N, C-alpha and C positions, 0 to 999 in steps of 0.2 A: 454563509461566509462570502465576503465580497472579494477575496483575494483571487486573482486570475489563476486558472489551471489547478485550483485546489478543490478537493472534494469537501462537501459539507459533512459535519459530524454525524448527522442522521444517516447519510448514505454509507459512511464508513462503518457505523455500528451495525446497520442492516447487513452489510456484506460479511462482517465478522460473525454475526449471529447465525446466518444461514449456512447450514452444512454444505460443503462442496458436493456431496453426493446428490443434493437436490438442485444443483445448479446445472444449466446446460453448458456445453463446451463454449458456446458464444458468450454466455455470461461470465465464465471463468476467464476467457481471453480479454473481455472488456475490462474486468476488474484488474487484470494484470497490467494492461496498457494504462488505464486511468490511475492505478496505484503508482506506477512508475512515474507518470507525469506529475502526480501529487508530490512524490518524494523529491523529484528534480526541482519543482517550483519551490518547495519548502527549503531545499538546500541552497537555492540561489538568493534567498532573502535572509538577511541577518536577523537573529532572534529579537533584537531590540526594535525592529520595525514591525513586528507581529503583534497581534492582540495577545493578551496574557494567556488566554485559553489556547490559542494556536501555538504559542511558544511552549507551553507545558506539554501539549500533545506531541509536538515534534521532538522535544527533548526525550520524552518517554519512548517514542518510537525509535529514536537513534540508539538509546540504551538497549532496547529489546533487540534491535537489529545487530548490534555489536556482540550480543551474547549468542547469536546464531552461529552455526558453522560457516565460517567464511570461505571454506574450500568449495562450496557449492557454486558452480558456474551459473552465469545468466541463462545459458541454454537449459541447464538442469532445472532452474527455478521456473522458466517458462513452460517446460514440459510438465512439471509438477502442477502448475496453475491450470494447464489445459487438460490434465488428467491422462496424458498419453504415456506417462512413465509407468503406469500400472499394467500388470500383465493379466 
C-alpha cells in the first residue's frame, strides 16, 4: 500500500494471526505504536480518497472498534498490548 503511515495488509494479517503469547514485549509495543499511527492516518484521510480495499478495511475496523468497551483507557490498552497488565 502506498499511503503514508499505513500498514500493509500482509503485516496487519500477520500481526493478528500471531498469538500475543509468542510475541516479545518489543514486538507488542511496536504493534501498538504502528497500529495507533495506522489508525490516526486512516482517520485523517476521508474514505472517498482511499482505495476501495482500504476504505472497506477501515470501515470494518471502525465498526469493530465501536463495539469494544469504550471505557478502557489508552493507558489500559497500552498495558494490555505490552502484557504488563497480567499478573
